[in-house]
C-alpha positions in Angstrom: 78.3 -89.9 -64.1 74.7 -90.0 -65.5 74.8 -90.6 -69.2 73.5 -87.8 -71.5 70.2 -88.5 -73.3 69.0 -90.7 -70.3 67.2 -87.8 -68.6 65.0 -85.0 -69.8 64.9 -81.8 -67.7 62.1 -79.5 -68.9 62.6 -75.8 -68.3 59.6 -74.9 -66.2 56.7 -77.3 -66.0 53.8 -76.5 -63.6 53.8 -78.2 -60.2 50.3 -79.6 -60.0 49.5 -82.1 -57.3 46.4 -84.2 -56.5 45.3 -81.4 -54.3 44.9 -79.0 -57.2 43.0 -81.6 -59.2 40.7 -82.3 -56.3 40.0 -78.6 -55.7 39.2 -78.0 -59.4 36.9 -81.1 -59.5 35.1 -79.7 -56.4 34.7 -76.3 -58.2 33.3 -78.0 -61.3 30.9 -80.1 -59.3 29.7 -77.0 -57.3 28.2 -75.3 -60.3 30.5 -72.2 -59.8 33.0 -72.2 -62.6 33.2 -68.5 -63.3 34.0 -65.7 -60.8 32.5 -66.8 -57.5 33.3 -67.7 -53.9 36.7 -69.4 -54.6 38.0 -66.3 -56.4 36.9 -64.1 -53.5 38.5 -66.5 -51.0 41.8 -66.5 -52.9 41.7 -62.7 -53.0 41.3 -62.6 -49.2 44.0 -65.1 -48.5 46.5 -63.1 -50.7 45.6 -59.9 -48.9 46.0 -61.4 -45.5 49.4 -62.9 -46.4 50.8 -59.8 -48.1 49.3 -57.4 -45.6 47.1 -55.2 -47.8 43.4 -54.5 -47.4 42.2 -55.7 -50.8 43.3 -57.8 -53.7 41.7 -58.3 -57.1 42.4 -61.6 -59.0 42.2 -61.3 -62.8 43.0 -63.4 -65.8 46.7 -62.3 -66.2 49.3 -60.0 -64.7 49.0 -58.0 -68.0 45.4 -57.3 -67.2 46.4 -56.2 -63.7 49.1 -53.9 -65.1 46.8 -52.3 -67.6 43.9 -51.8 -65.2 46.4 -50.2 -62.8 47.1 -47.5 -65.4 43.4 -47.1 -66.3 42.6 -46.8 -62.6 45.0 -43.9 -62.5 43.5 -42.3 -65.6 46.8 -42.5 -67.5 46.5 -42.2 -71.2 47.3 -40.1 -74.3 49.8 -37.4 -73.6 51.2 -39.1 -70.6 54.5 -40.9 -70.2 55.2 -44.1 -68.2 58.8 -45.3 -67.5 59.8 -49.0 -67.4 62.8 -51.2 -68.0 64.3 -52.1 -71.3 65.4 -55.5 -69.9 62.1 -57.2 -69.3 59.2 -59.1 -71.0 56.9 -57.2 -73.2 54.0 -57.1 -70.8 55.8 -54.6 -68.6 55.7 -52.1 -71.5 52.9 -53.2 -73.7 50.3 -52.1 -71.1 51.5 -48.6 -71.5 50.8 -48.7 -75.2 47.3 -50.2 -74.5 46.2 -47.1 -72.7 47.7 -44.8 -75.3 50.6 -43.4 -73.2 54.2 -43.1 -74.3 56.6 -45.9 -73.4 59.9 -44.7 -71.9 62.5 -47.4 -71.6 65.5 -47.2 -69.2 68.7 -49.2 -69.6 69.8 -51.6 -66.8 72.9 -51.0 -64.7 76.2 -52.3 -65.9 76.5 -54.8 -63.1 72.9 -55.4 -62.3 69.6 -56.2 -64.1 67.8 -53.4 -62.2 67.1 -50.2 -64.0 69.8 -47.5 -64.0 68.2 -45.3 -61.3 70.2 -42.2 -62.3 68.9 -42.6 -65.8 65.4 -43.1 -64.4 65.6 -39.9 -62.5 66.9 -38.0 -65.5 64.0 -39.3 -67.7 61.2 -37.8 -65.5 59.4 -34.8 -66.7 56.0 -33.1 -66.4 54.4 -35.7 -68.5 55.6 -38.7 -66.4 52.7 -40.3 -64.5 54.0 -43.7 -63.4 57.1 -45.9 -63.1 56.8 -49.6 -63.6 59.8 -51.2 -61.9 60.3 -55.0 -62.6 61.2 -57.5 -59.9 63.1 -59.7 -62.3 63.5 -63.3 -61.4 61.7 -62.7 -58.1 64.4 -60.3 -56.8 62.9 -57.0 -55.5 64.1 -53.7 -57.0 65.7 -51.0 -54.9 62.4 -49.5 -53.8 64.1 -47.0 -51.4 65.9 -45.4 -54.3 62.8 -45.4 -56.5 60.7 -43.7 -53.9 63.5 -41.2 -53.2 63.3 -40.3 -56.9 59.6 -39.9 -57.2 59.5 -37.7 -54.0 62.3 -35.5 -55.3 60.4 -35.0 -58.6 57.0 -34.0 -56.9 57.4 -30.5 -58.1 57.1 -31.7 -61.7 54.0 -33.9 -61.1 50.7 -32.8 -62.6 47.8 -35.0 -61.4 45.1 -35.9 -63.9 42.5 -37.6 -61.7 41.5 -37.9 -58.0 43.6 -40.9 -57.3 46.7 -39.4 -58.8 46.0 -36.2 -56.7 45.7 -38.2 -53.5 49.0 -40.1 -54.2 50.5 -36.6 -54.9 53.5 -37.8 -57.0 54.4 -40.2 -59.8 52.9 -43.6 -59.0 55.1 -46.7 -58.5 53.3 -49.6 -60.2 55.4 -52.7 -59.6 55.6 -55.5 -62.2 56.0 -58.3 -59.7 55.0 -61.0 -62.1 57.9 -63.2 -60.8 57.9 -62.1 -57.1 54.9 -63.5 -55.2 56.3 -64.3 -51.7 59.4 -62.1 -52.0 60.3 -59.7 -49.2 62.3 -56.4 -49.2 63.4 -54.8 -45.9 61.0 -57.0 -44.0 58.0 -56.0 -46.1 56.2 -58.4 -48.5 56.3 -57.4 -52.2 52.8 -56.3 -52.8 52.9 -54.0 -49.8 55.7 -51.8 -51.0 54.9 -50.1 -54.3 51.7 -48.1 -54.7 50.2 -50.8 -56.8 51.6 -54.3 -57.5 50.7 -57.0 -60.0 51.6 -60.7 -59.8 51.5 -63.4 -62.5 50.0 -66.8 -62.0 50.8 -68.1 -65.5 51.7 -71.8 -65.9 55.5 -71.2 -65.7 55.3 -69.1 -62.5 56.1 -70.4 -59.0 52.4 -70.1 -58.1 50.0 -70.9 -60.9 46.3 -70.8 -61.7 47.1 -71.9 -65.3 46.6 -68.3 -66.5 45.8 -65.6 -64.1 47.2 -62.8 -61.9 46.5 -60.6 -58.9 46.7 -56.9 -58.2 47.0 -55.4 -54.8 47.8 -51.9 -53.4 48.8 -50.0 -50.4 46.1 -47.9 -48.7 45.9 -44.3 -50.0 44.9 -41.5 -47.6 41.5 -40.2 -48.6 40.7 -43.1 -50.9 38.4 -46.0 -49.8 39.9 -49.4 -50.7 36.4 -50.6 -51.4 35.9 -47.9 -54.0 39.1 -49.0 -55.8 38.0 -52.7 -55.6 34.6 -51.8 -56.9 36.1 -49.9 -59.9 38.4 -52.8 -60.7 35.4 -55.1 -60.7 33.6 -52.8 -63.1 36.7 -52.6 -65.3 37.1 -56.4 -65.4 33.4 -57.3 -66.0 32.3 -55.1 -68.9 31.3 -52.3 -66.6 28.5 -54.5 -65.2 27.5 -53.4 -61.7 26.7 -56.9 -60.5 28.8 -60.1 -60.9 27.3 -63.5 -61.4 27.4 -64.2 -57.7 25.5 -61.0 -56.8 22.8 -61.8 -59.4 22.0 -65.1 -57.8 20.3 -63.4 -54.9 16.5 -63.7 -55.0 15.0 -61.3 -57.5 18.4 -59.7 -58.2 18.5 -60.2 -61.9 18.7 -56.6 -62.9 22.0 -54.9 -63.6 23.4 -51.8 -65.1 26.4 -51.2 -67.4 28.4 -48.3 -65.9 31.0 -48.1 -68.6 32.0 -49.8 -71.9 35.0 -51.5 -70.3 36.8 -54.9 -70.4 36.5 -58.6 -69.7 39.5 -60.0 -67.7 38.0 -61.6 -64.6 39.4 -64.8 -62.9 37.2 -67.9 -62.9 36.6 -70.1 -59.9 38.2 -73.0 -61.7 41.5 -71.0 -61.9 41.0 -69.8 -58.3 40.6 -73.4 -57.2 44.1 -74.2 -58.5 45.3 -71.1 -56.7 43.8 -72.1 -53.3 45.5 -75.5 -53.5 48.8 -73.8 -54.6 48.5 -71.3 -51.7 48.4 -74.2 -49.1 51.6 -75.6 -50.7 53.4 -72.4 -51.4 55.7 -72.1 -48.3 57.1 -75.5 -49.3 57.5 -74.5 -52.9 59.4 -71.4 -51.9 61.7 -73.4 -49.6 62.4 -76.0 -52.3 63.4 -73.3 -54.8 65.8 -71.8 -52.2 67.4 -75.2 -51.8 68.0 -75.6 -55.5 69.4 -72.1 -55.8 71.8 -72.7 -53.0 73.0 -76.0 -54.7 73.5 -74.2 -58.0 75.3 -71.3 -56.4 77.7 -73.6 -54.6 78.5 -75.4 -57.8 78.7 -72.5 -60.3 80.3 -69.6 -58.3 83.7 -71.4 -58.2 83.6 -71.7 -62.0 83.3 -67.9 -62.3 79.7 -68.0 -63.4 77.8 -64.8 -62.4 74.3 -65.4 -61.0 71.4 -63.3 -59.9 71.7 -63.0 -56.1 68.4 -64.2 -54.5 69.0 -63.9 -50.8 70.6 -61.1 -49.0 70.2 -59.2 -45.7 68.1 -56.6 -47.6 65.7 -58.9 -49.4 64.4 -62.5 -49.9 63.6 -63.5 -53.5 60.8 -65.7 -54.5 63.4 -67.7 -56.4 61.6 -67.6 -59.7 64.5 -67.7 -62.2 68.1 -68.9 -62.1 69.9 -66.5 -64.4 73.5 -67.0 -65.1 76.1 -65.1 -67.1 79.2 -66.7 -68.6 82.0 -64.1 -68.7 83.9 -63.6 -71.9 81.4 -65.0 -74.4 78.9 -63.4 -76.9 75.5 -64.4 -78.1 76.8 -67.0 -80.7 78.8 -68.9 -78.1 75.9 -68.5 -75.6 73.5 -70.1 -78.1 75.9 -72.9 -78.7 76.0 -73.7 -75.0 72.2 -73.8 -74.9 72.2 -76.2 -77.8 74.8 -78.4 -76.1 72.7 -78.4 -72.9 69.6 -79.4 -75.0 71.6 -82.3 -76.5 72.2 -83.5 -72.9 68.5 -83.3 -72.2 68.5 -80.0 -70.2 66.2 -77.2 -71.5 67.6 -73.7 -70.9 66.3 -70.3 -71.8 67.3 -66.6 -72.1 65.8 -63.9 -69.8 65.5 -61.6 -71.6 66.0 -60.4 -75.2 65.8 -56.6 -74.5 62.6 -54.9 -75.7 64.5 -52.6 -78.2 65.6 -55.7 -80.1 62.0 -56.8 -80.9 60.2 -55.7 -84.1 57.3 -54.0 -82.3 59.6 -51.8 -80.2 62.0 -51.0 -83.1 58.9 -49.8 -84.9 58.2 -47.5 -82.0 61.7 -46.0 -82.5 63.7 -47.8 -79.9 67.3 -48.8 -80.8 69.3 -51.4 -78.9 72.4 -49.2 -79.4 70.9 -46.9 -76.9 70.8 -49.7 -74.3 74.3 -51.1 -74.2 74.1 -52.5 -70.7 70.9 -54.4 -71.5 72.5 -55.9 -74.6 75.7 -56.9 -72.7 73.6 -58.7 -70.1 71.6 -60.5 -72.8 74.5 -61.5 -74.9 75.9 -64.0 -72.4 72.8 -64.8 -70.2 71.6 -68.4 -69.8 68.7 -69.4 -67.6 68.8 -72.9 -66.1 65.8 -74.9 -65.0 64.5 -73.9 -61.6 61.3 -75.5 -60.5 59.8 -77.8 -57.8 59.5 -80.8 -60.1 63.2 -81.2 -60.0 64.5 -84.0 -57.9 67.8 -83.9 -56.1 69.1 -86.2 -58.8 67.9 -83.8 -61.5 69.6 -80.9 -59.8 72.8 -82.9 -59.7 72.5 -83.7 -63.4 71.9 -80.1 -64.4 75.0 -79.0 -62.3 77.1 -81.8 -63.9 76.1 -81.1 -67.4 76.4 -77.3 -67.2 79.8 -77.6 -65.5 81.1 -80.0 -68.1 79.8 -77.8 -71.0 81.4 -74.7 -69.6 84.7 -76.5 -68.8 84.9 -77.9 -72.4 84.7 -74.5 -74.0 
């Protein structure tokens, strides 16, 4: 047995190798440190891998989610539906554009939205649904698309893009799910629009950052969408720094009083190195998940299922539920794990429990399934800095803590 206090297992450190450092140094030496050729290259590589025509890299998944709504012209008087059991970014972007947030409880035995409740919540004001691929596990997109198709008669388009889609838009929050697959399709090529996070704690990181991609829409030129997103992300300026370097091409116009959320080439340089390593990163996460599952399922621990015949997860989070305990005992277990050098977390405290969402009128009493999932949820470290010995140590300590209850 490895003695407690002899090892420190952080929850989710970034996996940065010499390759990332080399690529960043090359970017800094090149003179291109803001949006430039490396950002464009990363966008193309992501599109080629996911199978979409265009991708836009921005400074966060939150920016991607917000610009998705702005692209669709969603704003005051509209409603957008998302999950109660998620991080705030899934819902805060709805508030950013002035629309009404509608939260749906999760299922009793799943962290996915209650799809029957989702269907019942749709009305003539509903313009989009933001499903969440929690922990890297894809939602039931078949059910979601069945719902939006069945509600087409209620849909009232407000701009040309909405009209071409012809129904409520599905805007996936795939912050956790880069590399996940559902029914043989890559996440990013399933929902109408998909946003990924490249934050420091994610599988694939650019320190901060994110990417937005979309399926082709009949009657809409992908280049037009890409151009509009460039305008949104660069103050409405019709030329980026790269375009302005052409001889005599200093002049530009401001098309709209928009936003500033572009990705830099320094960030993209990290991403290009990460992209080369990503298949191995995904495989290592799968190995760790399989080791955890083999150890914890016999103890009666419930876990998020990452790999099935229907989907392959990106393996972002290892969520566990300990049956028969409440939040006080759950917190005690987290403290005991910390005393043994293992940092754990909780994913998530449901949105209606937070001050900002209570102020908007949400009450956790209306989301009993979300609260029940939260009350006994513990997330274990899952990252590619873990050695086999680290994994063994986490298994040993968690097993011992649970058995000693």
